[in-house]
N, CA, C and O atoms as a GROMACS GRO file, in nm:
protein
  416
    1UNK      N    1  -0.377   0.316   1.313
    1UNK     CA    2  -0.255   0.232   1.288
    1UNK      C    3  -0.293   0.111   1.209
    1UNK      O    4  -0.258   0.096   1.092
    2UNK      N    5  -0.366   0.023   1.274
    2UNK     CA    6  -0.405  -0.100   1.206
    2UNK      C    7  -0.549  -0.106   1.156
    2UNK      O    8  -0.572  -0.174   1.056
    3UNK      N    9  -0.642  -0.045   1.214
    3UNK     CA   10  -0.777  -0.046   1.186
    3UNK      C   11  -0.819   0.083   1.104
    3UNK      O   12  -0.749   0.184   1.102
    4UNK      N   13  -0.941   0.072   1.038
    4UNK     CA   14  -0.987   0.178   0.958
    4UNK      C   15  -1.108   0.241   1.021
    4UNK      O   16  -1.195   0.170   1.072
    5UNK      N   17  -1.118   0.366   1.019
    5UNK     CA   18  -1.241   0.433   1.084
    5UNK      C   19  -1.374   0.392   1.018
    5UNK      O   20  -1.478   0.399   1.085
    6UNK      N   21  -1.375   0.355   0.902
    6UNK     CA   22  -1.494   0.305   0.829
    6UNK      C   23  -1.553   0.175   0.887
    6UNK      O   24  -1.670   0.147   0.863
    7UNK      N   25  -1.479   0.100   0.957
    7UNK     CA   26  -1.520  -0.022   1.012
    7UNK      C   27  -1.598   0.001   1.143
    7UNK      O   28  -1.652  -0.095   1.199
    8UNK      N   29  -1.606   0.122   1.193
    8UNK     CA   30  -1.667   0.149   1.324
    8UNK      C   31  -1.773   0.261   1.316
    8UNK      O   32  -1.766   0.349   1.229
    9UNK      N   33  -1.868   0.257   1.407
    9UNK     CA   34  -1.962   0.372   1.429
    9UNK      C   35  -1.930   0.420   1.570
    9UNK      O   36  -1.882   0.345   1.655
   10UNK      N   37  -1.960   0.552   1.591
   10UNK     CA   38  -1.939   0.608   1.723
   10UNK      C   39  -2.057   0.562   1.815
   10UNK      O   40  -2.175   0.571   1.783
   11UNK      N   41  -2.010   0.514   1.928
   11UNK     CA   42  -2.109   0.476   2.037
   11UNK      C   43  -2.053   0.485   2.170
   11UNK      O   44  -1.951   0.550   2.190
   12UNK      N   45  -2.115   0.421   2.266
   12UNK     CA   46  -2.063   0.424   2.402
   12UNK      C   47  -1.986   0.300   2.440
   12UNK      O   48  -1.941   0.285   2.553
   13UNK      N   49  -1.971   0.209   2.342
   13UNK     CA   50  -1.898   0.082   2.366
   13UNK      C   51  -1.762   0.089   2.314
   13UNK      O   52  -1.730   0.171   2.227
   14UNK      N   53  -1.677   0.000   2.367
   14UNK     CA   54  -1.540  -0.024   2.311
   14UNK      C   55  -1.462   0.105   2.307
   14UNK      O   56  -1.392   0.127   2.207
   15UNK      N   57  -1.466   0.191   2.402
   15UNK     CA   58  -1.395   0.316   2.389
   15UNK      C   59  -1.450   0.415   2.308
   15UNK      O   60  -1.375   0.498   2.258
   16UNK      N   61  -1.580   0.418   2.287
   16UNK     CA   62  -1.656   0.518   2.199
   16UNK      C   63  -1.675   0.458   2.061
   16UNK      O   64  -1.730   0.526   1.975
   17UNK      N   65  -1.637   0.346   2.037
   17UNK     CA   66  -1.654   0.282   1.899
   17UNK      C   67  -1.736   0.163   1.904
   17UNK      O   68  -1.734   0.090   2.004
   18UNK      N   69  -1.812   0.137   1.797
   18UNK     CA   70  -1.884   0.007   1.788
   18UNK      C   71  -1.857  -0.044   1.644
   18UNK      O   72  -1.869   0.028   1.545
   19UNK      N   73  -1.820  -0.171   1.639
   19UNK     CA   74  -1.796  -0.231   1.502
   19UNK      C   75  -1.928  -0.236   1.420
   19UNK      O   76  -2.034  -0.278   1.466
   20UNK      N   77  -1.913  -0.192   1.300
   20UNK     CA   78  -2.031  -0.200   1.205
   20UNK      C   79  -2.002  -0.292   1.082
   20UNK      O   80  -2.090  -0.312   0.998
   21UNK      N   81  -1.879  -0.348   1.073
   21UNK     CA   82  -1.855  -0.434   0.963
   21UNK      C   83  -1.781  -0.556   1.021
   21UNK      O   84  -1.740  -0.554   1.137
   22UNK      N   85  -1.763  -0.660   0.941
   22UNK     CA   86  -1.692  -0.786   0.988
   22UNK      C   87  -1.550  -0.750   1.003
   22UNK      O   88  -1.487  -0.815   1.086
   23UNK      N   89  -1.489  -0.658   0.936
   23UNK     CA   90  -1.351  -0.613   0.964
   23UNK      C   91  -1.331  -0.556   1.099
   23UNK      O   92  -1.230  -0.584   1.164
   24UNK      N   93  -1.434  -0.470   1.146
   24UNK     CA   94  -1.427  -0.412   1.275
   24UNK      C   95  -1.439  -0.520   1.391
   24UNK      O   96  -1.373  -0.509   1.494
   25UNK      N   97  -1.523  -0.620   1.369
   25UNK     CA   98  -1.524  -0.727   1.465
   25UNK      C   99  -1.390  -0.813   1.464
   25UNK      O  100  -1.339  -0.853   1.569
   26UNK      N  101  -1.340  -0.836   1.348
   26UNK     CA  102  -1.215  -0.907   1.337
   26UNK      C  103  -1.098  -0.830   1.396
   26UNK      O  104  -1.005  -0.889   1.452
   27UNK      N  105  -1.103  -0.700   1.383
   27UNK     CA  106  -1.008  -0.608   1.452
   27UNK      C  107  -1.008  -0.631   1.601
   27UNK      O  108  -0.904  -0.661   1.661
   28UNK      N  109  -1.119  -0.618   1.658
   28UNK     CA  110  -1.134  -0.626   1.805
   28UNK      C  111  -1.106  -0.765   1.860
   28UNK      O  112  -1.051  -0.777   1.969
   29UNK      N  113  -1.145  -0.877   1.784
   29UNK     CA  114  -1.116  -1.015   1.818
   29UNK      C  115  -0.965  -1.028   1.810
   29UNK      O  116  -0.903  -1.084   1.901
   30UNK      N  117  -0.900  -0.977   1.698
   30UNK     CA  118  -0.759  -0.986   1.686
   30UNK      C  119  -0.684  -0.929   1.798
   30UNK      O  120  -0.593  -0.993   1.852
   31UNK      N  121  -0.720  -0.803   1.836
   31UNK     CA  122  -0.655  -0.744   1.958
   31UNK      C  123  -0.675  -0.821   2.081
   31UNK      O  124  -0.585  -0.831   2.164
   32UNK      N  125  -0.791  -0.875   2.097
   32UNK     CA  126  -0.813  -0.959   2.230
   32UNK      C  127  -0.729  -1.082   2.217
   32UNK      O  128  -0.685  -1.134   2.320
   33UNK      N  129  -0.702  -1.135   2.100
   33UNK     CA  130  -0.607  -1.255   2.098
   33UNK      C  131  -0.462  -1.210   2.115
   33UNK      O  132  -0.385  -1.283   2.177
   34UNK      N  133  -0.420  -1.096   2.064
   34UNK     CA  134  -0.284  -1.047   2.080
   34UNK      C  135  -0.260  -1.023   2.225
   34UNK      O  136  -0.150  -1.052   2.273
   35UNK      N  137  -0.352  -0.973   2.293
   35UNK     CA  138  -0.342  -0.937   2.442
   35UNK      C  139  -0.345  -1.062   2.524
   35UNK      O  140  -0.257  -1.089   2.605
   36UNK      N  141  -0.459  -1.143   2.497
   36UNK     CA  142  -0.484  -1.255   2.582
   36UNK      C  143  -0.407  -1.380   2.572
   36UNK      O  144  -0.371  -1.438   2.674
   37UNK      N  145  -0.379  -1.428   2.451
   37UNK     CA  146  -0.311  -1.558   2.442
   37UNK      C  147  -0.170  -1.554   2.496
   37UNK      O  148  -0.138  -1.640   2.578
   38UNK      N  149  -0.079  -1.461   2.456
   38UNK     CA  150   0.048  -1.459   2.513
   38UNK      C  151   0.044  -1.442   2.661
   38UNK      O  152   0.129  -1.500   2.729
   39UNK      N  153  -0.050  -1.364   2.718
   39UNK     CA  154  -0.057  -1.338   2.865
   39UNK      C  155  -0.090  -1.473   2.919
   39UNK      O  156  -0.015  -1.517   3.006
   40UNK      N  157  -0.191  -1.546   2.879
   40UNK     CA  158  -0.222  -1.680   2.936
   40UNK      C  159  -0.103  -1.777   2.932
   40UNK      O  160  -0.075  -1.848   3.028
   41UNK      N  161  -0.038  -1.779   2.821
   41UNK     CA  162   0.077  -1.876   2.799
   41UNK      C  163   0.186  -1.835   2.894
   41UNK      O  164   0.248  -1.923   2.953
   42UNK      N  165   0.214  -1.704   2.914
   42UNK     CA  166   0.320  -1.674   3.006
   42UNK      C  167   0.282  -1.702   3.153
   42UNK      O  168   0.368  -1.745   3.231
   43UNK      N  169   0.154  -1.678   3.192
   43UNK     CA  170   0.109  -1.717   3.317
   43UNK      C  171   0.114  -1.871   3.344
   43UNK      O  172   0.138  -1.915   3.457
   44UNK      N  173   0.092  -1.951   3.235
   44UNK     CA  174   0.094  -2.093   3.248
   44UNK      C  175   0.236  -2.147   3.279
   44UNK      O  176   0.255  -2.254   3.336
   45UNK      N  177   0.334  -2.062   3.235
   45UNK     CA  178   0.475  -2.102   3.241
   45UNK      C  179   0.531  -2.043   3.379
   45UNK      O  180   0.649  -2.059   3.410
   46UNK      N  181   0.443  -1.975   3.458
   46UNK     CA  182   0.488  -1.911   3.579
   46UNK      C  183   0.562  -1.783   3.566
   46UNK      O  184   0.626  -1.741   3.662
   47UNK      N  185   0.557  -1.715   3.452
   47UNK     CA  186   0.625  -1.599   3.427
   47UNK      C  187   0.527  -1.477   3.447
   47UNK      O  188   0.486  -1.414   3.349
   48UNK      N  189   0.494  -1.448   3.564
   48UNK     CA  190   0.384  -1.345   3.597
   48UNK      C  191   0.437  -1.212   3.568
   48UNK      O  192   0.359  -1.129   3.524
   49UNK      N  193   0.566  -1.180   3.588
   49UNK     CA  194   0.618  -1.052   3.557
   49UNK      C  195   0.616  -1.015   3.411
   49UNK      O  196   0.578  -0.904   3.372
   50UNK      N  197   0.658  -1.112   3.330
   50UNK     CA  198   0.661  -1.100   3.186
   50UNK      C  199   0.518  -1.086   3.130
   50UNK      O  200   0.497  -1.009   3.037
   51UNK      N  201   0.418  -1.161   3.186
   51UNK     CA  202   0.283  -1.150   3.144
   51UNK      C  203   0.227  -1.013   3.178
   51UNK      O  204   0.148  -0.955   3.103
   52UNK      N  205   0.272  -0.962   3.297
   52UNK     CA  206   0.217  -0.831   3.335
   52UNK      C  207   0.276  -0.713   3.243
   52UNK      O  208   0.208  -0.614   3.215
   53UNK      N  209   0.397  -0.731   3.202
   53UNK     CA  210   0.468  -0.637   3.109
   53UNK      C  211   0.396  -0.644   2.974
   53UNK      O  212   0.360  -0.543   2.913
   54UNK      N  213   0.375  -0.773   2.928
   54UNK     CA  214   0.308  -0.789   2.797
   54UNK      C  215   0.170  -0.729   2.794
   54UNK      O  216   0.128  -0.661   2.700
   55UNK      N  217   0.100  -0.758   2.903
   55UNK     CA  218  -0.042  -0.705   2.914
   55UNK      C  219  -0.049  -0.553   2.913
   55UNK      O  220  -0.133  -0.494   2.845
   56UNK      N  221   0.041  -0.488   2.989
   56UNK     CA  222   0.044  -0.349   2.999
   56UNK      C  223   0.085  -0.282   2.872
   56UNK      O  224   0.024  -0.182   2.836
   57UNK      N  225   0.190  -0.334   2.797
   57UNK     CA  226   0.234  -0.282   2.677
   57UNK      C  227   0.133  -0.304   2.568
   57UNK      O  228   0.110  -0.210   2.491
   58UNK      N  229   0.072  -0.416   2.554
   58UNK     CA  230  -0.024  -0.437   2.448
   58UNK      C  231  -0.150  -0.367   2.473
   58UNK      O  232  -0.216  -0.328   2.376
   59UNK      N  233  -0.192  -0.344   2.604
   59UNK     CA  234  -0.315  -0.269   2.633
   59UNK      C  235  -0.289  -0.122   2.603
   59UNK      O  236  -0.379  -0.052   2.557
   60UNK      N  237  -0.167  -0.073   2.628
   60UNK     CA  238  -0.136   0.066   2.588
   60UNK      C  239  -0.140   0.087   2.442
   60UNK      O  240  -0.196   0.187   2.396
   61UNK      N  241  -0.086   0.002   2.366
   61UNK     CA  242  -0.081   0.009   2.220
   61UNK      C  243  -0.216  -0.004   2.167
   61UNK      O  244  -0.254   0.075   2.080
   62UNK      N  245  -0.295  -0.100   2.211
   62UNK     CA  246  -0.435  -0.110   2.168
   62UNK      C  247  -0.521   0.005   2.198
   62UNK      O  248  -0.605   0.045   2.117
   63UNK      N  249  -0.501   0.065   2.324
   63UNK     CA  250  -0.572   0.180   2.360
   63UNK      C  251  -0.538   0.301   2.276
   63UNK      O  252  -0.626   0.377   2.236
   64UNK      N  253  -0.404   0.319   2.250
   64UNK     CA  254  -0.375   0.424   2.164
   64UNK      C  255  -0.428   0.417   2.018
   64UNK      O  256  -0.461   0.520   1.958
   65UNK      N  257  -0.435   0.299   1.963
   65UNK     CA  258  -0.489   0.274   1.835
   65UNK      C  259  -0.641   0.301   1.843
   65UNK      O  260  -0.690   0.370   1.755
   66UNK      N  261  -0.720   0.253   1.941
   66UNK     CA  262  -0.854   0.286   1.950
   66UNK      C  263  -0.876   0.435   1.964
   66UNK      O  264  -0.976   0.485   1.913
   67UNK      N  265  -0.786   0.511   2.033
   67UNK     CA  266  -0.789   0.656   2.049
   67UNK      C  267  -0.781   0.721   1.918
   67UNK      O  268  -0.857   0.812   1.885
   68UNK      N  269  -0.681   0.672   1.837
   68UNK     CA  270  -0.666   0.731   1.703
   68UNK      C  271  -0.783   0.704   1.609
   68UNK      O  272  -0.826   0.791   1.534
   69UNK      N  273  -0.832   0.582   1.614
   69UNK     CA  274  -0.959   0.549   1.539
   69UNK      C  275  -1.080   0.629   1.578
   69UNK      O  276  -1.158   0.669   1.492
   70UNK      N  277  -1.098   0.653   1.706
   70UNK     CA  278  -1.207   0.738   1.756
   70UNK      C  279  -1.185   0.873   1.708
   70UNK      O  280  -1.282   0.936   1.666
   71UNK      N  281  -1.068   0.927   1.710
   71UNK     CA  282  -1.041   1.070   1.669
   71UNK      C  283  -1.073   1.072   1.514
   71UNK      O  284  -1.144   1.162   1.469
   72UNK      N  285  -1.023   0.979   1.437
   72UNK     CA  286  -1.052   0.990   1.293
   72UNK      C  287  -1.201   0.969   1.258
   72UNK      O  288  -1.255   1.029   1.165
   73UNK      N  289  -1.259   0.887   1.331
   73UNK     CA  290  -1.411   0.857   1.310
   73UNK      C  291  -1.482   0.979   1.346
   73UNK      O  292  -1.569   1.017   1.267
   74UNK      N  293  -1.459   1.050   1.453
   74UNK     CA  294  -1.537   1.173   1.481
   74UNK      C  295  -1.511   1.285   1.379
   74UNK      O  296  -1.598   1.367   1.349
   75UNK      N  297  -1.393   1.284   1.330
   75UNK     CA  298  -1.356   1.391   1.232
   75UNK      C  299  -1.436   1.367   1.104
   75UNK      O  300  -1.478   1.467   1.046
   76UNK      N  301  -1.461   1.250   1.054
   76UNK     CA  302  -1.532   1.223   0.944
   76UNK      C  303  -1.688   1.204   0.959
   76UNK      O  304  -1.763   1.210   0.862
   77UNK      N  305  -1.730   1.182   1.080
   77UNK     CA  306  -1.873   1.155   1.107
   77UNK      C  307  -1.954   1.278   1.088
   77UNK      O  308  -2.073   1.268   1.058
   78UNK      N  309  -1.896   1.398   1.103
   78UNK     CA  310  -1.970   1.526   1.089
   78UNK      C  311  -2.014   1.540   0.947
   78UNK      O  312  -2.114   1.607   0.921
   79UNK      N  313  -1.944   1.480   0.855
   79UNK     CA  314  -1.972   1.502   0.707
   79UNK      C  315  -2.056   1.388   0.639
   79UNK      O  316  -2.096   1.396   0.523
   80UNK      N  317  -2.079   1.285   0.720
   80UNK     CA  318  -2.150   1.166   0.656
   80UNK      C  319  -2.295   1.197   0.625
   80UNK      O  320  -2.347   1.149   0.524
   81UNK      N  321  -2.359   1.271   0.702
   81UNK     CA  322  -2.504   1.309   0.683
   81UNK      C  323  -2.518   1.441   0.605
   81UNK      O  324  -2.630   1.490   0.595
   82UNK      N  325  -2.413   1.500   0.551
   82UNK     CA  326  -2.424   1.617   0.475
   82UNK      C  327  -2.467   1.587   0.334
   82UNK      O  328  -2.404   1.507   0.265
   83UNK      N  329  -2.572   1.650   0.291
   83UNK     CA  330  -2.619   1.639   0.162
   83UNK      C  331  -2.570   1.759   0.072
   83UNK      O  332  -2.594   1.874   0.108
   84UNK      N  333  -2.508   1.733  -0.035
   84UNK     CA  334  -2.462   1.840  -0.118
   84UNK      C  335  -2.532   1.812  -0.256
   84UNK      O  336  -2.537   1.698  -0.304
   85UNK      N  337  -2.585   1.922  -0.315
   85UNK     CA  338  -2.652   1.904  -0.439
   85UNK      C  339  -2.546   1.868  -0.547
   85UNK      O  340  -2.446   1.939  -0.560
   86UNK      N  341  -2.565   1.766  -0.618
   86UNK     CA  342  -2.464   1.715  -0.714
   86UNK      C  343  -2.428   1.580  -0.679
   86UNK      O  344  -2.368   1.511  -0.762
   87UNK      N  345  -2.465   1.528  -0.548
   87UNK     CA  346  -2.442   1.390  -0.507
   87UNK      C  347  -2.539   1.294  -0.579
   87UNK      O  348  -2.508   1.179  -0.608
   88UNK      N  349  -2.656   1.350  -0.605
   88UNK     CA  350  -2.770   1.278  -0.665
   88UNK      C  351  -2.743   1.257  -0.809
   88UNK      O  352  -2.666   1.335  -0.866
   89UNK      N  353  -2.801   1.158  -0.875
   89UNK     CA  354  -2.780   1.143  -1.026
   89UNK      C  355  -2.840   1.249  -1.105
   89UNK      O  356  -2.791   1.286  -1.212
   90UNK      N  357  -2.949   1.299  -1.054
   90UNK     CA  358  -3.018   1.417  -1.144
   90UNK      C  359  -2.991   1.549  -1.077
   90UNK      O  360  -3.056   1.647  -1.112
   91UNK      N  361  -2.902   1.558  -0.984
   91UNK     CA  362  -2.869   1.685  -0.917
   91UNK      C  363  -2.980   1.747  -0.857
   91UNK      O  364  -2.992   1.869  -0.871
   92UNK      N  365  -3.068   1.678  -0.789
   92UNK     CA  366  -3.182   1.723  -0.716
   92UNK      C  367  -3.172   1.680  -0.569
   92UNK      O  368  -3.111   1.580  -0.534
   93UNK      N  369  -3.238   1.765  -0.481
   93UNK     CA  370  -3.239   1.726  -0.342
   93UNK      C  371  -3.379   1.760  -0.288
   93UNK      O  372  -3.432   1.868  -0.313
   94UNK      N  373  -3.436   1.668  -0.215
   94UNK     CA  374  -3.576   1.680  -0.166
   94UNK      C  375  -3.574   1.680  -0.023
   94UNK      O  376  -3.512   1.594   0.039
   95UNK      N  377  -3.648   1.786   0.041
   95UNK     CA  378  -3.667   1.788   0.176
   95UNK      C  379  -3.812   1.772   0.209
   95UNK      O  380  -3.890   1.740   0.119
   96UNK      N  381  -3.855   1.791   0.332
   96UNK     CA  382  -3.994   1.766   0.367
   96UNK      C  383  -4.087   1.872   0.288
   96UNK      O  384  -4.200   1.841   0.248
   97UNK      N  385  -4.037   1.988   0.271
   97UNK     CA  386  -4.121   2.096   0.222
   97UNK      C  387  -4.074   2.145   0.079
   97UNK      O  388  -4.152   2.212   0.010
   98UNK      N  389  -3.958   2.114   0.036
   98UNK     CA  390  -3.902   2.167  -0.089
   98UNK      C  391  -3.836   2.061  -0.176
   98UNK      O  392  -3.788   1.960  -0.124
   99UNK      N  393  -3.835   2.082  -0.305
   99UNK     CA  394  -3.752   2.002  -0.394
   99UNK      C  395  -3.657   2.093  -0.467
   99UNK      O  396  -3.699   2.178  -0.546
  100UNK      N  397  -3.534   2.076  -0.442
  100UNK     CA  398  -3.428   2.162  -0.500
  100UNK      C  399  -3.379   2.098  -0.621
  100UNK      O  400  -3.362   1.977  -0.628
  101UNK      N  401  -3.353   2.183  -0.722
  101UNK     CA  402  -3.284   2.137  -0.846
  101UNK      C  403  -3.181   2.233  -0.894
  101UNK      O  404  -3.206   2.353  -0.896
  102UNK      N  405  -3.064   2.185  -0.933
  102UNK     CA  406  -2.960   2.265  -0.974
  102UNK      C  407  -2.985   2.324  -1.123
  102UNK      O  408  -3.012   2.251  -1.219
  103UNK      N  409  -2.976   2.455  -1.130
  103UNK     CA  410  -2.993   2.513  -1.260
  103UNK      C  411  -2.853   2.546  -1.328
  103UNK      O  412  -2.759   2.589  -1.263
  104UNK      N  413  -2.848   2.524  -1.454
  104UNK     CA  414  -2.721   2.556  -1.522
  104UNK      C  415  -2.735   2.667  -1.621
  104UNK      O  416  -2.638   2.706  -1.686
   0.00000   0.00000   0.00000
């Protein structure tokens, strides 16, 4: 919804995602601010019910967004390490035992 899967790597932190760019860190810090600041302000005014409703609603929205990011990230992660001949400038691929070259 708001974040991009390219900003994260799959891991065991933050709901299965780990930020790998500054945009990913900004995304997580932004969500913490969206959830935390209004909650603290509402609690300071003595509006505990409103702060509870705000916390639950924004945590649900943020959790859904992280779930979608994780789903998109896992869908694209399988193809990141895939080497296709033609991706290289000279259309060659080298392994431990072979050097492959595209014939035309």
